[in-house]
C-alpha beads as a LAMMPS data file, in Angstrom:
LAMMPS data file: protein, C-alpha beads

451 atoms
450 bonds

1 atom types
1 bond types

-500.0 500.0 xlo xhi
-500.0 500.0 ylo yhi
-500.0 500.0 zlo zhi

Masses

1 110.0

Atoms # bond

1 1 1 393.189 17.933 352.729
2 1 1 389.958 19.852 352.309
3 1 1 390.092 23.642 352.148
4 1 1 387.069 25.646 353.234
5 1 1 386.451 28.712 351.026
6 1 1 386.112 31.958 352.884
7 1 1 382.832 33.735 352.227
8 1 1 383.427 36.916 350.261
9 1 1 381.298 40.028 350.719
10 1 1 378.723 40.889 348.099
11 1 1 380.287 42.857 345.244
12 1 1 379.674 46.559 345.316
13 1 1 377.664 47.557 342.264
14 1 1 377.893 50.773 340.317
15 1 1 375.161 53.223 341.431
16 1 1 372.346 53.712 338.940
17 1 1 372.191 56.726 336.664
18 1 1 369.796 59.522 337.727
19 1 1 367.230 58.291 335.183
20 1 1 367.313 54.670 336.348
21 1 1 367.367 55.822 339.959
22 1 1 364.204 57.885 339.412
23 1 1 362.449 54.918 337.818
24 1 1 363.436 52.677 340.723
25 1 1 362.252 55.233 343.291
26 1 1 358.881 55.402 341.570
27 1 1 358.641 51.597 341.704
28 1 1 359.434 51.666 345.417
29 1 1 356.834 54.392 345.971
30 1 1 354.214 52.289 344.175
31 1 1 355.053 49.418 346.548
32 1 1 354.699 51.614 349.651
33 1 1 351.506 53.366 348.557
34 1 1 349.100 50.520 349.514
35 1 1 350.422 50.632 353.065
36 1 1 349.529 54.320 353.328
37 1 1 346.094 53.669 351.831
38 1 1 345.490 50.998 354.495
39 1 1 346.728 53.331 357.249
40 1 1 349.571 50.965 358.134
41 1 1 352.796 52.359 359.592
42 1 1 355.717 52.049 357.168
43 1 1 358.703 50.816 359.153
44 1 1 362.322 50.422 358.112
45 1 1 361.806 46.764 357.207
46 1 1 359.030 47.615 354.747
47 1 1 361.080 50.417 353.226
48 1 1 364.121 48.180 352.820
49 1 1 362.054 45.460 351.143
50 1 1 360.545 47.964 348.708
51 1 1 363.929 49.478 347.872
52 1 1 365.656 46.126 347.368
53 1 1 362.894 44.988 345.040
54 1 1 362.963 48.247 343.083
55 1 1 366.765 48.484 342.782
56 1 1 367.265 44.702 342.530
57 1 1 369.814 44.748 345.294
58 1 1 370.701 46.160 348.696
59 1 1 372.198 49.315 350.089
60 1 1 375.205 47.224 351.137
61 1 1 375.915 46.685 347.435
62 1 1 375.864 50.445 346.896
63 1 1 372.736 50.346 344.731
64 1 1 370.858 52.820 346.937
65 1 1 371.191 54.665 350.222
66 1 1 368.750 55.810 352.867
67 1 1 368.400 59.248 351.355
68 1 1 366.989 57.441 348.316
69 1 1 364.701 55.459 350.608
70 1 1 363.353 58.604 352.240
71 1 1 362.679 60.121 348.828
72 1 1 360.741 56.985 347.864
73 1 1 358.646 57.506 351.017
74 1 1 358.032 61.139 350.032
75 1 1 357.033 60.035 346.540
76 1 1 354.576 57.577 348.106
77 1 1 353.064 60.459 350.107
78 1 1 352.753 62.449 346.900
79 1 1 350.966 59.570 345.152
80 1 1 348.587 59.259 348.119
81 1 1 347.781 62.965 348.001
82 1 1 347.268 62.848 344.249
83 1 1 344.751 60.037 344.661
84 1 1 342.835 61.345 347.657
85 1 1 343.647 65.065 347.676
86 1 1 340.674 66.251 345.604
87 1 1 338.218 64.530 347.949
88 1 1 340.168 65.648 351.004
89 1 1 340.088 69.293 349.863
90 1 1 336.302 69.332 350.312
91 1 1 336.673 68.699 354.052
92 1 1 337.013 71.431 356.736
93 1 1 340.550 72.780 357.055
94 1 1 341.137 71.195 360.477
95 1 1 340.129 67.782 359.124
96 1 1 342.417 68.188 356.121
97 1 1 345.399 69.049 358.311
98 1 1 344.666 66.144 360.650
99 1 1 344.554 63.623 357.794
100 1 1 347.712 64.974 356.125
101 1 1 349.534 64.874 359.474
102 1 1 348.372 61.316 360.071
103 1 1 349.713 60.110 356.718
104 1 1 353.038 61.874 357.313
105 1 1 353.239 60.152 360.709
106 1 1 353.005 56.710 359.107
107 1 1 356.411 57.111 357.483
108 1 1 359.776 56.609 359.234
109 1 1 361.746 59.571 360.564
110 1 1 364.618 60.671 358.341
111 1 1 367.604 60.043 360.591
112 1 1 370.333 59.538 357.965
113 1 1 371.762 62.119 355.586
114 1 1 373.825 61.884 352.405
115 1 1 376.734 64.077 351.393
116 1 1 374.639 65.711 348.658
117 1 1 371.689 66.378 350.953
118 1 1 373.983 68.046 353.472
119 1 1 375.793 70.167 350.871
120 1 1 372.584 71.362 349.167
121 1 1 370.521 71.421 352.396
122 1 1 367.917 69.114 350.860
123 1 1 365.330 69.062 353.636
124 1 1 361.983 68.397 351.995
125 1 1 358.958 70.275 353.278
126 1 1 356.831 68.284 355.764
127 1 1 353.432 67.793 354.136
128 1 1 351.446 69.523 356.926
129 1 1 353.601 72.640 356.508
130 1 1 353.467 72.347 352.704
131 1 1 349.663 72.206 352.817
132 1 1 349.495 75.322 355.023
133 1 1 351.849 77.176 352.661
134 1 1 349.673 76.249 349.688
135 1 1 346.559 77.338 351.575
136 1 1 348.192 80.694 352.361
137 1 1 348.897 81.143 348.649
138 1 1 345.182 81.007 347.816
139 1 1 345.750 78.745 344.819
140 1 1 343.253 78.420 341.990
141 1 1 342.816 76.860 338.565
142 1 1 344.030 79.994 336.765
143 1 1 347.414 80.106 338.507
144 1 1 350.853 79.318 337.171
145 1 1 352.846 78.181 340.209
146 1 1 356.632 78.296 340.256
147 1 1 358.515 76.173 342.760
148 1 1 362.179 77.183 342.403
149 1 1 363.617 74.453 344.677
150 1 1 361.041 71.766 344.059
151 1 1 362.811 68.834 345.745
152 1 1 360.483 65.828 345.581
153 1 1 357.356 67.884 344.858
154 1 1 355.703 67.942 348.291
155 1 1 354.800 71.613 347.825
156 1 1 353.955 71.277 344.144
157 1 1 351.416 68.480 344.663
158 1 1 349.068 70.825 346.526
159 1 1 349.211 73.293 343.638
160 1 1 348.356 70.461 341.266
161 1 1 345.403 69.418 343.429
162 1 1 344.129 73.014 343.292
163 1 1 344.156 72.829 339.478
164 1 1 347.094 75.177 338.955
165 1 1 349.700 74.813 336.231
166 1 1 353.235 74.080 337.422
167 1 1 356.726 75.265 336.519
168 1 1 359.266 73.291 338.550
169 1 1 362.966 73.877 339.060
170 1 1 365.467 71.672 340.867
171 1 1 369.247 71.921 340.745
172 1 1 369.989 68.374 341.942
173 1 1 370.079 65.954 339.012
174 1 1 368.598 63.048 340.936
175 1 1 365.657 65.000 342.284
176 1 1 365.061 66.715 338.939
177 1 1 364.790 63.296 337.261
178 1 1 362.362 62.153 339.951
179 1 1 360.238 65.272 339.494
180 1 1 360.081 64.596 335.771
181 1 1 358.622 61.149 336.534
182 1 1 356.200 62.367 339.188
183 1 1 355.022 65.428 337.206
184 1 1 355.306 64.327 333.550
185 1 1 353.055 67.141 332.286
186 1 1 355.084 69.943 333.863
187 1 1 358.421 71.452 332.778
188 1 1 361.361 70.803 335.100
189 1 1 364.350 73.139 334.756
190 1 1 367.697 72.697 336.523
191 1 1 368.956 76.173 337.365
192 1 1 370.507 77.624 340.491
193 1 1 367.349 79.023 342.072
194 1 1 369.290 81.895 343.635
195 1 1 369.253 83.326 340.075
196 1 1 365.970 81.862 338.845
197 1 1 364.796 85.166 337.376
198 1 1 367.921 85.411 335.213
199 1 1 367.737 81.869 333.851
200 1 1 364.064 80.958 333.537
201 1 1 362.339 81.037 330.163
202 1 1 360.852 84.498 329.550
203 1 1 357.434 82.932 328.898
204 1 1 357.204 81.659 332.482
205 1 1 355.707 84.459 334.576
206 1 1 354.110 82.834 337.630
207 1 1 351.159 84.196 339.545
208 1 1 352.254 82.260 342.649
209 1 1 355.649 81.187 343.981
210 1 1 355.863 78.405 346.568
211 1 1 359.380 77.978 347.875
212 1 1 361.480 76.282 350.512
213 1 1 364.996 77.412 349.547
214 1 1 368.295 76.356 351.140
215 1 1 368.643 78.354 354.328
216 1 1 372.400 78.980 354.189
217 1 1 373.909 76.998 351.285
218 1 1 374.910 78.226 347.839
219 1 1 375.392 76.205 344.682
220 1 1 379.091 75.436 344.058
221 1 1 380.033 77.437 347.170
222 1 1 381.819 75.836 350.088
223 1 1 380.889 77.012 353.537
224 1 1 377.934 78.924 354.876
225 1 1 376.132 81.542 352.747
226 1 1 374.239 83.639 355.289
227 1 1 371.900 85.358 352.813
228 1 1 371.231 82.309 350.604
229 1 1 367.491 82.154 351.317
230 1 1 367.088 85.904 350.832
231 1 1 368.774 85.702 347.427
232 1 1 366.346 82.968 346.394
233 1 1 363.385 85.018 347.573
234 1 1 364.511 88.218 345.822
235 1 1 365.086 86.453 342.507
236 1 1 361.738 84.640 342.636
237 1 1 359.943 87.867 343.566
238 1 1 361.516 89.592 340.569
239 1 1 359.970 86.941 338.294
240 1 1 356.535 86.953 339.980
241 1 1 353.662 88.639 338.121
242 1 1 352.414 91.972 339.452
243 1 1 349.827 91.272 342.121
244 1 1 351.019 87.675 342.519
245 1 1 351.856 86.014 345.825
246 1 1 355.083 84.464 347.134
247 1 1 355.009 82.053 350.069
248 1 1 358.418 81.094 351.467
249 1 1 359.613 78.721 354.170
250 1 1 362.995 79.844 355.543
251 1 1 365.046 79.732 358.696
252 1 1 363.409 81.455 361.656
253 1 1 366.140 84.092 361.825
254 1 1 365.327 85.492 358.383
255 1 1 362.802 87.943 359.742
256 1 1 362.043 91.584 358.864
257 1 1 362.074 92.236 362.607
258 1 1 365.637 90.929 362.907
259 1 1 367.985 93.941 362.906
260 1 1 370.478 92.033 360.754
261 1 1 367.928 91.674 357.922
262 1 1 365.735 94.729 358.376
263 1 1 367.422 96.826 355.663
264 1 1 367.308 93.921 353.203
265 1 1 363.575 93.469 353.749
266 1 1 363.045 97.219 353.372
267 1 1 364.624 96.978 349.920
268 1 1 362.504 93.927 349.173
269 1 1 359.344 95.857 350.068
270 1 1 360.037 98.347 347.304
271 1 1 358.836 95.556 345.003
272 1 1 356.626 93.383 347.218
273 1 1 354.652 93.960 350.407
274 1 1 355.135 91.555 353.338
275 1 1 351.728 90.392 354.571
276 1 1 352.663 87.825 357.191
277 1 1 355.722 86.417 358.943
278 1 1 355.715 83.904 361.772
279 1 1 358.326 81.561 363.211
280 1 1 357.627 77.838 363.536
281 1 1 358.859 75.532 366.273
282 1 1 361.503 72.993 365.252
283 1 1 359.269 70.055 366.164
284 1 1 357.330 70.587 362.920
285 1 1 360.422 69.482 360.970
286 1 1 361.546 66.746 363.371
287 1 1 360.486 63.784 361.194
288 1 1 362.532 65.201 358.311
289 1 1 365.815 64.982 360.162
290 1 1 366.165 68.398 361.794
291 1 1 364.683 70.420 364.627
292 1 1 365.695 73.758 363.129
293 1 1 363.153 76.493 363.775
294 1 1 361.660 77.805 360.545
295 1 1 359.560 80.738 359.354
296 1 1 356.599 81.211 357.018
297 1 1 356.713 84.515 355.114
298 1 1 354.036 85.699 352.689
299 1 1 354.647 88.525 350.204
300 1 1 352.359 90.051 347.573
301 1 1 353.991 91.541 344.479
302 1 1 352.726 95.058 345.217
303 1 1 355.099 97.789 346.424
304 1 1 354.607 98.675 350.085
305 1 1 353.419 102.189 350.860
306 1 1 356.144 102.421 353.518
307 1 1 359.009 99.996 352.800
308 1 1 360.318 100.411 356.359
309 1 1 357.063 99.280 357.988
310 1 1 356.434 95.555 358.586
311 1 1 353.375 93.733 359.912
312 1 1 353.573 92.509 363.484
313 1 1 354.491 88.854 363.858
314 1 1 352.132 86.694 365.928
315 1 1 355.179 84.927 367.416
316 1 1 356.339 81.320 367.108
317 1 1 353.794 78.642 366.245
318 1 1 354.173 75.611 368.494
319 1 1 352.728 73.260 365.889
320 1 1 351.074 73.128 362.478
321 1 1 347.577 73.605 363.911
322 1 1 348.524 76.915 365.526
323 1 1 350.229 78.088 362.349
324 1 1 347.073 77.258 360.360
325 1 1 344.954 79.300 362.781
326 1 1 347.289 82.294 362.402
327 1 1 347.314 82.060 358.606
328 1 1 343.523 81.901 358.450
329 1 1 343.231 84.849 360.855
330 1 1 345.933 87.204 359.532
331 1 1 346.542 86.528 355.824
332 1 1 344.193 88.481 353.538
333 1 1 342.765 86.971 350.357
334 1 1 344.731 87.493 347.175
335 1 1 343.848 90.296 344.833
336 1 1 342.804 89.601 341.272
337 1 1 345.736 88.854 338.978
338 1 1 345.388 88.629 335.236
339 1 1 347.313 85.525 334.107
340 1 1 350.246 86.611 331.990
341 1 1 351.565 83.194 331.034
342 1 1 350.638 81.772 327.618
343 1 1 347.258 80.075 327.374
344 1 1 348.911 76.996 325.854
345 1 1 350.184 74.336 328.221
346 1 1 353.834 74.776 329.032
347 1 1 355.781 72.073 327.225
348 1 1 357.687 69.691 329.505
349 1 1 360.437 69.466 326.887
350 1 1 360.511 73.030 325.492
351 1 1 363.798 72.608 323.634
352 1 1 362.471 69.551 321.806
353 1 1 359.181 71.317 321.169
354 1 1 360.932 74.263 319.579
355 1 1 363.162 72.025 317.501
356 1 1 360.215 70.051 316.158
357 1 1 358.306 73.230 315.334
358 1 1 361.304 74.682 313.533
359 1 1 361.694 71.532 311.479
360 1 1 358.135 71.847 310.169
361 1 1 358.515 75.466 309.082
362 1 1 359.920 76.164 305.593
363 1 1 363.160 78.078 305.551
364 1 1 362.670 81.808 304.851
365 1 1 364.070 83.179 301.592
366 1 1 367.499 84.796 301.907
367 1 1 367.354 88.462 302.827
368 1 1 368.196 90.947 300.109
369 1 1 370.871 93.215 301.537
370 1 1 371.536 96.595 300.023
371 1 1 374.797 98.214 301.030
372 1 1 378.245 99.368 300.108
373 1 1 381.689 98.135 301.136
374 1 1 383.551 99.920 303.904
375 1 1 386.608 101.574 302.463
376 1 1 389.760 101.364 304.526
377 1 1 393.494 100.944 304.089
378 1 1 395.814 98.677 306.027
379 1 1 398.751 100.423 307.624
380 1 1 401.832 99.399 309.546
381 1 1 401.835 99.978 313.268
382 1 1 404.565 102.127 314.726
383 1 1 405.494 101.779 318.426
384 1 1 405.180 104.670 320.863
385 1 1 407.617 107.571 320.451
386 1 1 410.956 106.699 322.000
387 1 1 410.037 103.007 321.805
388 1 1 408.523 103.172 325.280
389 1 1 405.171 103.754 326.948
390 1 1 404.474 106.512 329.419
391 1 1 404.202 105.818 333.119
392 1 1 400.419 106.390 333.073
393 1 1 397.940 103.549 333.550
394 1 1 396.234 104.409 330.258
395 1 1 397.478 105.473 326.829
396 1 1 395.629 107.461 324.127
397 1 1 393.610 105.196 321.849
398 1 1 394.287 105.354 318.121
399 1 1 393.629 102.942 315.281
400 1 1 396.796 100.919 314.880
401 1 1 396.271 98.634 311.890
402 1 1 393.824 100.438 309.611
403 1 1 392.792 103.899 308.429
404 1 1 389.088 104.309 307.551
405 1 1 388.206 106.641 304.717
406 1 1 385.530 109.317 305.221
407 1 1 385.090 108.594 308.928
408 1 1 385.165 111.325 311.535
409 1 1 387.101 111.358 314.786
410 1 1 385.494 110.624 318.119
411 1 1 384.278 113.847 319.801
412 1 1 385.967 112.985 323.125
413 1 1 389.419 111.585 323.947
414 1 1 389.583 107.787 324.160
415 1 1 392.092 105.713 326.108
416 1 1 393.201 102.101 326.358
417 1 1 395.257 100.175 328.871
418 1 1 399.015 100.381 328.544
419 1 1 399.250 96.669 327.802
420 1 1 396.760 96.960 324.932
421 1 1 398.603 99.962 323.515
422 1 1 401.828 97.974 323.326
423 1 1 400.384 95.266 321.067
424 1 1 399.369 95.769 317.459
425 1 1 396.025 94.212 316.450
426 1 1 396.095 91.833 313.467
427 1 1 395.610 93.332 310.009
428 1 1 392.149 92.543 308.601
429 1 1 391.742 90.999 305.176
430 1 1 387.981 91.228 304.649
431 1 1 385.737 94.121 303.583
432 1 1 382.455 94.544 305.524
433 1 1 379.270 95.398 303.610
434 1 1 377.422 98.201 305.413
435 1 1 374.024 99.832 304.863
436 1 1 374.215 102.801 302.513
437 1 1 373.132 105.372 305.077
438 1 1 375.614 104.215 307.699
439 1 1 378.678 104.987 305.625
440 1 1 377.176 108.173 304.200
441 1 1 376.579 109.521 307.719
442 1 1 380.327 109.385 308.434
443 1 1 380.134 107.281 311.576
444 1 1 382.934 107.670 314.098
445 1 1 385.957 105.674 312.943
446 1 1 386.380 103.923 316.290
447 1 1 382.888 102.449 315.993
448 1 1 383.485 101.316 312.414
449 1 1 386.744 99.656 313.403
450 1 1 384.852 97.266 315.698
451 1 1 382.853 95.744 312.821

Bonds

1 1 1 2
2 1 2 3
3 1 3 4
4 1 4 5
5 1 5 6
6 1 6 7
7 1 7 8
8 1 8 9
9 1 9 10
10 1 10 11
11 1 11 12
12 1 12 13
13 1 13 14
14 1 14 15
15 1 15 16
16 1 16 17
17 1 17 18
18 1 18 19
19 1 19 20
20 1 20 21
21 1 21 22
22 1 22 23
23 1 23 24
24 1 24 25
25 1 25 26
26 1 26 27
27 1 27 28
28 1 28 29
29 1 29 30
30 1 30 31
31 1 31 32
32 1 32 33
33 1 33 34
34 1 34 35
35 1 35 36
36 1 36 37
37 1 37 38
38 1 38 39
39 1 39 40
40 1 40 41
41 1 41 42
42 1 42 43
43 1 43 44
44 1 44 45
45 1 45 46
46 1 46 47
47 1 47 48
48 1 48 49
49 1 49 50
50 1 50 51
51 1 51 52
52 1 52 53
53 1 53 54
54 1 54 55
55 1 55 56
56 1 56 57
57 1 57 58
58 1 58 59
59 1 59 60
60 1 60 61
61 1 61 62
62 1 62 63
63 1 63 64
64 1 64 65
65 1 65 66
66 1 66 67
67 1 67 68
68 1 68 69
69 1 69 70
70 1 70 71
71 1 71 72
72 1 72 73
73 1 73 74
74 1 74 75
75 1 75 76
76 1 76 77
77 1 77 78
78 1 78 79
79 1 79 80
80 1 80 81
81 1 81 82
82 1 82 83
83 1 83 84
84 1 84 85
85 1 85 86
86 1 86 87
87 1 87 88
88 1 88 89
89 1 89 90
90 1 90 91
91 1 91 92
92 1 92 93
93 1 93 94
94 1 94 95
95 1 95 96
96 1 96 97
97 1 97 98
98 1 98 99
99 1 99 100
100 1 100 101
101 1 101 102
102 1 102 103
103 1 103 104
104 1 104 105
105 1 105 106
106 1 106 107
107 1 107 108
108 1 108 109
109 1 109 110
110 1 110 111
111 1 111 112
112 1 112 113
113 1 113 114
114 1 114 115
115 1 115 116
116 1 116 117
117 1 117 118
118 1 118 119
119 1 119 120
120 1 120 121
121 1 121 122
122 1 122 123
123 1 123 124
124 1 124 125
125 1 125 126
126 1 126 127
127 1 127 128
128 1 128 129
129 1 129 130
130 1 130 131
131 1 131 132
132 1 132 133
133 1 133 134
134 1 134 135
135 1 135 136
136 1 136 137
137 1 137 138
138 1 138 139
139 1 139 140
140 1 140 141
141 1 141 142
142 1 142 143
143 1 143 144
144 1 144 145
145 1 145 146
146 1 146 147
147 1 147 148
148 1 148 149
149 1 149 150
150 1 150 151
151 1 151 152
152 1 152 153
153 1 153 154
154 1 154 155
155 1 155 156
156 1 156 157
157 1 157 158
158 1 158 159
159 1 159 160
160 1 160 161
161 1 161 162
162 1 162 163
163 1 163 164
164 1 164 165
165 1 165 166
166 1 166 167
167 1 167 168
168 1 168 169
169 1 169 170
170 1 170 171
171 1 171 172
172 1 172 173
173 1 173 174
174 1 174 175
175 1 175 176
176 1 176 177
177 1 177 178
178 1 178 179
179 1 179 180
180 1 180 181
181 1 181 182
182 1 182 183
183 1 183 184
184 1 184 185
185 1 185 186
186 1 186 187
187 1 187 188
188 1 188 189
189 1 189 190
190 1 190 191
191 1 191 192
192 1 192 193
193 1 193 194
194 1 194 195
195 1 195 196
196 1 196 197
197 1 197 198
198 1 198 199
199 1 199 200
200 1 200 201
201 1 201 202
202 1 202 203
203 1 203 204
204 1 204 205
205 1 205 206
206 1 206 207
207 1 207 208
208 1 208 209
209 1 209 210
210 1 210 211
211 1 211 212
212 1 212 213
213 1 213 214
214 1 214 215
215 1 215 216
216 1 216 217
217 1 217 218
218 1 218 219
219 1 219 220
220 1 220 221
221 1 221 222
222 1 222 223
223 1 223 224
224 1 224 225
225 1 225 226
226 1 226 227
227 1 227 228
228 1 228 229
229 1 229 230
230 1 230 231
231 1 231 232
232 1 232 233
233 1 233 234
234 1 234 235
235 1 235 236
236 1 236 237
237 1 237 238
238 1 238 239
239 1 239 240
240 1 240 241
241 1 241 242
242 1 242 243
243 1 243 244
244 1 244 245
245 1 245 246
246 1 246 247
247 1 247 248
248 1 248 249
249 1 249 250
250 1 250 251
251 1 251 252
252 1 252 253
253 1 253 254
254 1 254 255
255 1 255 256
256 1 256 257
257 1 257 258
258 1 258 259
259 1 259 260
260 1 260 261
261 1 261 262
262 1 262 263
263 1 263 264
264 1 264 265
265 1 265 266
266 1 266 267
267 1 267 268
268 1 268 269
269 1 269 270
270 1 270 271
271 1 271 272
272 1 272 273
273 1 273 274
274 1 274 275
275 1 275 276
276 1 276 277
277 1 277 278
278 1 278 279
279 1 279 280
280 1 280 281
281 1 281 282
282 1 282 283
283 1 283 284
284 1 284 285
285 1 285 286
286 1 286 287
287 1 287 288
288 1 288 289
289 1 289 290
290 1 290 291
291 1 291 292
292 1 292 293
293 1 293 294
294 1 294 295
295 1 295 296
296 1 296 297
297 1 297 298
298 1 298 299
299 1 299 300
300 1 300 301
301 1 301 302
302 1 302 303
303 1 303 304
304 1 304 305
305 1 305 306
306 1 306 307
307 1 307 308
308 1 308 309
309 1 309 310
310 1 310 311
311 1 311 312
312 1 312 313
313 1 313 314
314 1 314 315
315 1 315 316
316 1 316 317
317 1 317 318
318 1 318 319
319 1 319 320
320 1 320 321
321 1 321 322
322 1 322 323
323 1 323 324
324 1 324 325
325 1 325 326
326 1 326 327
327 1 327 328
328 1 328 329
329 1 329 330
330 1 330 331
331 1 331 332
332 1 332 333
333 1 333 334
334 1 334 335
335 1 335 336
336 1 336 337
337 1 337 338
338 1 338 339
339 1 339 340
340 1 340 341
341 1 341 342
342 1 342 343
343 1 343 344
344 1 344 345
345 1 345 346
346 1 346 347
347 1 347 348
348 1 348 349
349 1 349 350
350 1 350 351
351 1 351 352
352 1 352 353
353 1 353 354
354 1 354 355
355 1 355 356
356 1 356 357
357 1 357 358
358 1 358 359
359 1 359 360
360 1 360 361
361 1 361 362
362 1 362 363
363 1 363 364
364 1 364 365
365 1 365 366
366 1 366 367
367 1 367 368
368 1 368 369
369 1 369 370
370 1 370 371
371 1 371 372
372 1 372 373
373 1 373 374
374 1 374 375
375 1 375 376
376 1 376 377
377 1 377 378
378 1 378 379
379 1 379 380
380 1 380 381
381 1 381 382
382 1 382 383
383 1 383 384
384 1 384 385
385 1 385 386
386 1 386 387
387 1 387 388
388 1 388 389
389 1 389 390
390 1 390 391
391 1 391 392
392 1 392 393
393 1 393 394
394 1 394 395
395 1 395 396
396 1 396 397
397 1 397 398
398 1 398 399
399 1 399 400
400 1 400 401
401 1 401 402
402 1 402 403
403 1 403 404
404 1 404 405
405 1 405 406
406 1 406 407
407 1 407 408
408 1 408 409
409 1 409 410
410 1 410 411
411 1 411 412
412 1 412 413
413 1 413 414
414 1 414 415
415 1 415 416
416 1 416 417
417 1 417 418
418 1 418 419
419 1 419 420
420 1 420 421
421 1 421 422
422 1 422 423
423 1 423 424
424 1 424 425
425 1 425 426
426 1 426 427
427 1 427 428
428 1 428 429
429 1 429 430
430 1 430 431
431 1 431 432
432 1 432 433
433 1 433 434
434 1 434 435
435 1 435 436
436 1 436 437
437 1 437 438
438 1 438 439
439 1 439 440
440 1 440 441
441 1 441 442
442 1 442 443
443 1 443 444
444 1 444 445
445 1 445 446
446 1 446 447
447 1 447 448
448 1 448 449
449 1 449 450
450 1 450 451
């Protein structure tokens, strides 16, 4: 008897690491680029063929998903703009917008989402809107441009075309790896952009910020974060150089004329003056998988004369062409800003750069310390009188394990929690060496006990 074997499904492969994924996406983008150059529409069949060749397998095997495919398409757009952007920038603004819109229209609509893209609200900026935002920023060769939520670099590429230096940040590991491949000369950090000012290297002081932050999602936070975009804007504005410009794309509701946000924008204007704010119809974002209405807000890092006064909004732009007309009509040129970032190129691997520099420098000679030992005696701790604490929340603070010679008492009463007062600290066995003048000045004993 002959048995017919049942066909088994293709084995599901282990997804690639972020590094290998980024390399594969760049290969797929290189495959798609000639189609854009020829002006040929890139359909799903062409995208699938490029992805399967780059990842050496199919999405059914788990080697890639359609979010990856869309990012490969965005990378192909970026490569097109890098090749033809300098020549395109010499054309009239209307012609530039028309060409950028045409190229964006050759790519498939992003109809499928991944779990990560939903959680982090990873909606890349449509290139027509990104180009208008960059135009509103008034970019030049002397600028250092920070993009706190850089995504796949569709905002950053226009800064590069203008000759500006880039500092990119992206929290998502996969996108950060891709950015590192697409912008190898620029540093890519991986911080939560809601706190970018707190985390970014102190040497990075941008003259321009281009940003499209999550509208209502927070890193490592489940559920909706209503002020997420405002937090991103405030932190980026705090890092921006005086006189610099911030251009932000947010949800349409985040408006200084919205009563719910008016007080927040008044506080923001104590540091930066709002120049322009206009809503944008959801159709502008339709090819990127959403029809959410958005807003373009432009802020200069100059305190407003009246923080409670905001410029009138021209309304809601029906399309990118109308938004461009409003920006050209209502946004003033930037003031002069003296670059405050170092004249050297920012190193794409600063930690490695510092380590290599340190290895070349000879070790400094050991410091010669002049001092005298701190004299103290160890004593046994005795519990509170009556072997019980009082009913108060705090107890008087006294040294419990040591007595310091020649130290004076604190001029005001000190307290500690009841729980701390009931436990004796360990008895020290070392003798600190202190500068001569410190001991001679009879420092308060409580301060000396902390050494």
